[in-house]
C-alpha positions as CSV (number, residue, x, y, z in Angstrom):
1,M,6.9,11.0,-11.5
2,A,3.2,11.3,-12.3
3,K,3.7,9.3,-15.5
4,R,5.6,6.5,-13.7
5,I,2.8,6.3,-11.1
6,L,0.1,6.1,-13.7
7,A,2.0,3.4,-15.6
8,A,2.3,1.4,-12.4
9,L,-1.4,1.8,-11.6
10,H,-2.3,0.6,-15.1
11,H,0.0,-2.4,-14.7
12,H,-1.3,-3.4,-11.2
13,L,-5.0,-2.5,-11.4
14,I,-5.9,-3.5,-15.0
15,R,-5.3,-7.2,-15.2
16,P,-7.3,-10.2,-16.5
17,H,-9.9,-11.4,-14.0
18,H,-9.0,-15.0,-14.6
19,A,-5.4,-14.7,-13.2
20,H,-5.2,-17.0,-10.3
21,L,-2.9,-19.2,-8.2
22,P,-2.9,-22.9,-8.9
23,S,-3.9,-23.9,-5.4
24,P,-7.6,-24.5,-4.6
25,A,-7.0,-22.1,-1.7
26,V,-7.7,-19.1,-3.9
27,S,-10.9,-20.2,-5.7
28,Y,-13.3,-17.5,-4.9
29,S,-17.1,-17.3,-4.8
30,R,-19.4,-14.3,-4.5
31,L,-22.6,-14.3,-2.5
32,L,-25.6,-12.4,-3.8
33,S,-26.5,-10.9,-0.4
34,T,-27.8,-7.5,0.6
35,T,-26.5,-7.8,4.1
36,T,-23.1,-6.8,5.3
37,V,-21.1,-9.9,6.2
38,T,-18.5,-9.5,8.8
39,P,-15.2,-11.5,8.8
40,Y,-14.6,-14.6,10.8
41,S,-15.5,-14.6,14.4
42,S,-12.9,-15.3,17.1
43,N,-13.8,-19.0,17.2
44,G,-13.4,-19.3,13.4
45,E,-17.0,-20.2,12.6
46,I,-18.8,-19.1,9.5
47,P,-21.4,-16.4,10.2
48,S,-24.9,-17.8,10.3
49,N,-26.2,-15.8,7.4
50,L,-23.6,-17.5,5.2
51,L,-25.1,-20.9,5.9
52,M,-28.3,-20.0,4.1
53,P,-28.5,-21.2,0.5
54,K,-27.4,-18.4,-1.8
55,K,-26.5,-18.3,-5.5
56,S,-22.7,-18.3,-6.1
57,V,-21.2,-16.3,-9.0
58,S,-17.6,-16.7,-10.1
59,I,-15.4,-13.7,-10.4
60,A,-14.8,-14.2,-14.1
61,D,-18.6,-14.0,-14.7
62,H,-19.4,-11.2,-12.3
63,T,-19.0,-7.4,-12.5
64,Q,-16.4,-6.2,-10.0
65,G,-17.2,-3.4,-7.5
66,V,-20.8,-4.0,-6.5
67,Y,-20.1,-4.3,-2.7
68,Q,-20.9,-8.0,-2.6
69,D,-19.5,-10.2,0.1
70,L,-16.7,-12.7,-0.7
71,V,-16.1,-16.1,0.7
72,I,-12.6,-17.3,0.3
73,P,-10.8,-20.5,1.4
74,V,-8.2,-20.3,4.1
75,T,-4.9,-22.2,3.8
76,N,-1.4,-22.2,5.3
77,F,2.2,-22.6,4.2
78,H,1.5,-26.3,3.5
79,F,-1.5,-25.5,1.2
80,E,-3.8,-27.3,3.7
81,D,-7.5,-26.6,3.8
82,K,-8.3,-24.5,6.9
83,G,-12.0,-23.7,6.2
84,L,-13.6,-20.6,4.8
85,M,-13.6,-16.9,5.6
86,A,-16.1,-14.3,4.8
87,L,-14.8,-10.9,3.6
88,A,-16.9,-7.7,3.8
89,G,-18.0,-6.5,0.4
90,D,-17.6,-2.8,1.4
91,V,-13.9,-3.4,2.0
92,F,-12.9,-6.1,-0.6
93,D,-15.3,-5.4,-3.4
94,V,-15.4,-1.7,-4.1
95,P,-15.2,-0.1,-7.6
96,I,-11.7,0.3,-9.0
97,R,-10.8,4.0,-9.3
98,K,-7.3,4.7,-10.5
99,D,-7.6,8.4,-9.8
100,I,-8.1,7.7,-6.1
101,V,-5.2,5.3,-6.0
102,H,-3.0,7.8,-7.8
103,R,-3.8,10.5,-5.3
104,V,-3.0,8.2,-2.4
105,V,0.3,7.0,-3.9
106,R,1.4,10.6,-4.6
107,W,0.6,11.5,-1.0
108,Q,2.6,8.6,0.3
109,L,5.6,9.3,-1.8
110,A,5.5,13.0,-1.0
111,K,5.3,12.4,2.7
112,R,8.3,10.1,2.8
113,Q,10.5,12.4,0.7
114,Q,13.4,13.6,2.8
115,G,13.4,17.2,1.5
116,T,17.0,17.8,2.7
117,H,18.1,19.5,-0.6
118,S,19.8,22.8,0.1
119,T,21.7,25.5,-1.7
120,K,23.7,28.4,-0.2
121,T,22.4,32.0,-0.2
122,I,24.8,35.0,-0.5
123,S,25.0,35.2,3.3
124,E,26.1,31.5,3.5
125,V,28.7,31.4,0.8
126,S,32.3,31.6,1.9
127,G,34.2,34.7,0.7
128,T,35.1,38.3,1.4
129,G,32.6,41.2,1.5
130,R,35.0,43.6,-0.2
131,K,34.1,45.2,-3.4
132,P,36.1,43.4,-6.2
133,H,37.2,46.6,-7.9
134,P,36.3,50.3,-7.9
135,Q,33.0,51.3,-9.3
136,K,34.5,53.6,-12.0
137,G,37.7,54.1,-13.8
138,T,38.6,50.5,-14.7
139,G,36.4,50.1,-17.8
140,R,34.9,46.9,-16.4
141,A,31.3,46.2,-15.4
142,R,30.4,47.3,-11.9
143,Q,30.5,44.6,-9.3
144,G,29.5,44.7,-5.6
145,S,30.5,41.3,-4.3
146,K,32.4,38.1,-5.3
147,R,29.6,36.1,-3.6
148,S,26.9,37.3,-6.0
149,C,24.9,34.6,-7.8
150,H,26.3,35.6,-11.2
151,M,29.9,35.2,-10.0
152,R,31.7,31.9,-10.3
153,G,31.7,30.2,-6.9
154,G,29.0,32.5,-5.7
155,S,25.5,32.0,-4.2
156,T,22.4,30.4,-5.8
157,M,19.4,32.6,-6.3
158,H,16.0,31.1,-5.4
159,G,17.6,27.7,-4.9
160,P,16.0,24.8,-3.0
161,K,16.1,24.8,0.8
162,P,15.1,22.0,3.3
163,R,11.4,21.7,3.4
164,S,8.6,19.1,3.8
165,H,7.0,17.9,0.6
166,A,4.0,16.5,2.4
167,F,0.5,17.7,1.6
168,K,-2.9,17.0,3.2
169,L,-5.1,14.2,1.9
170,N,-8.5,13.6,3.5
171,K,-8.7,10.4,5.6
172,M,-11.8,9.2,3.7
173,V,-9.8,9.4,0.5
174,R,-6.8,7.5,2.0
175,R,-9.2,4.9,3.4
176,L,-10.9,4.5,0.1
177,G,-7.6,4.0,-1.7
178,L,-6.7,1.1,0.6
179,K,-10.1,-0.5,0.0
180,I,-9.6,-0.2,-3.8
181,A,-6.1,-1.8,-3.6
182,L,-7.5,-4.7,-1.5
183,S,-10.4,-5.1,-3.9
184,A,-8.1,-5.1,-6.9
185,R,-6.0,-8.0,-5.5
186,A,-9.2,-9.9,-4.6
187,T,-10.6,-9.5,-8.1
188,E,-7.3,-10.7,-9.7
189,G,-7.2,-13.8,-7.5
190,K,-4.1,-12.5,-5.9
191,L,-5.4,-12.3,-2.3
192,V,-4.6,-15.4,-0.2
193,I,-5.9,-15.8,3.4
194,F,-3.8,-17.9,5.8
195,D,-5.0,-19.3,9.1
196,D,-1.9,-17.7,10.7
197,L,1.6,-16.8,9.6
198,E,3.4,-19.0,12.2
199,V,6.3,-20.9,10.8
200,P,8.0,-23.8,12.6
201,T,11.5,-22.8,11.8
202,H,13.4,-19.7,10.7
203,K,15.0,-21.5,7.7
204,T,14.8,-19.5,4.5
205,K,14.5,-22.5,2.3
206,N,11.0,-23.4,3.6
207,I,9.7,-20.0,2.5
208,V,11.4,-20.3,-0.9
209,H,9.9,-23.8,-1.3
210,W,6.5,-22.4,-0.6
211,V,6.9,-19.4,-3.0
212,N,8.0,-21.8,-5.7
213,G,4.7,-23.6,-5.4
214,L,2.8,-20.4,-6.5
215,D,2.3,-19.4,-10.1
216,D,2.7,-15.9,-11.4
217,S,3.9,-14.6,-8.0
218,K,7.1,-12.6,-8.5
219,K,6.8,-10.5,-5.3
220,L,4.8,-11.3,-2.2
221,L,3.6,-9.2,0.8
222,L,2.8,-11.1,4.0
223,V,0.6,-9.2,6.4
224,D,0.0,-10.4,10.0
225,D,-2.3,-8.9,12.7
226,G,0.3,-8.1,15.3
227,P,4.0,-7.9,15.8
228,I,5.8,-10.0,13.2
229,N,6.9,-13.4,14.4
230,E,10.7,-13.5,14.9
231,K,11.0,-16.8,13.0
232,L,9.1,-15.4,10.0
233,K,11.2,-12.3,10.1
234,L,14.4,-14.3,10.0
235,A,13.1,-16.6,7.3
236,T,12.2,-13.8,4.9
237,Q,14.8,-11.1,5.6
238,N,17.2,-12.4,2.9
239,I,14.5,-12.9,0.2
240,H,14.2,-9.7,-1.8
241,Y,10.9,-10.6,-3.3
242,V,9.1,-11.4,0.0
243,N,8.3,-8.7,2.5
244,V,6.4,-8.8,5.8
245,L,4.2,-6.1,7.4
246,P,2.0,-5.8,10.4
247,S,-1.6,-5.0,9.7
248,I,-1.2,-1.5,11.1
249,G,1.4,-0.8,8.4
250,L,-0.5,-2.0,5.4
251,N,-0.7,0.7,2.8
252,V,-1.7,1.3,-0.8
253,Y,1.9,1.7,-2.2
254,S,3.1,-1.6,-0.6
255,I,0.2,-3.5,-2.0
256,L,0.9,-2.1,-5.5
257,Q,4.6,-3.0,-5.2
258,H,3.7,-6.7,-4.7
259,D,1.7,-8.8,-7.1
260,T,0.4,-11.2,-4.4
261,L,-1.0,-10.3,-1.0
262,V,-1.0,-12.9,1.8
263,M,-3.0,-12.0,4.9
264,S,-3.7,-13.9,8.1
265,R,-7.2,-14.2,9.5
266,G,-6.3,-11.8,12.3
267,A,-4.9,-9.3,9.8
268,V,-8.1,-9.3,7.8
269,N,-10.2,-8.8,11.0
270,R,-7.9,-5.8,12.0
271,I,-8.2,-4.2,8.5
272,V,-12.0,-4.6,8.4
273,E,-12.3,-3.2,11.9
274,R,-10.0,-0.3,10.9
275,M,-12.1,0.4,7.8
276,H,-15.3,0.4,9.8
277,T,-14.1,2.7,12.5
278,P,-15.7,6.1,12.2
279,I,-13.4,8.9,11.2
280,K,-13.1,11.7,13.8
281,R,-12.9,15.2,12.4
282,E,-10.0,17.3,13.6
283,G,-11.2,19.8,16.2
284,S,-14.7,18.4,16.3
285,K,-16.6,15.8,18.2
286,D,-18.4,14.6,15.1
287,M,-17.7,11.2,13.7
288,V,-17.7,10.4,10.0
289,T,-18.2,6.9,8.5
290,S,-16.9,6.0,5.1
């Protein structure tokens, strides 16, 4: 399993920086700013510090992972221009570390493993408790039970029993893994920001038509800030290469399973707020920030 995970990480995290979608909605620029830029405010205006003249650097010409703020165009299902949105550099521009992502993916897969495998011990195997034959006088090897592990139809010695495969992973590591996955998609030009994920109809053909307008997008993940819109859920449920998640359910493994990540403005705000929320230690009143 570890080899498969490493191969998937190499495929998803090491890609050419010039990969992009054809729409102008995903043309990025980086701002050389030392201040932390928060995402869009509730009224959709650009923060005041972004209105100051700054030098823009394209992703192809800039080293990734220097915690610089991103400004990305906002669009919708009709590829219309909906303004700009500022992304915090400490969430969407962190250094790529495959070892952290590998640990988080292993933690996710282990936690969701059912662990219902079971074998029967000698007390659980059906059969008599009588001694098969006398201890002496038959010329045969001595036997005490037909249910022994070396007898055909007998028990299994040291076999698997139902258990949990989950193991502990620090919250700071899990949070860093999500930041790395988001930064990887932003660096590849595979992060698209929508004004919202509201669709006028539940027709599947509209979503298919929109997906066909994207280049190099074989599997998409749509992330909204709240409960998934019923029309969007119906429109995507029969498309195997399009999945929808609420922002609270966004995770590293789902991001790696999809080559394009589409997020609403509200989802970005929720994710950034989640990443900036101090981590509370278990059994302590101390708060830790990552």
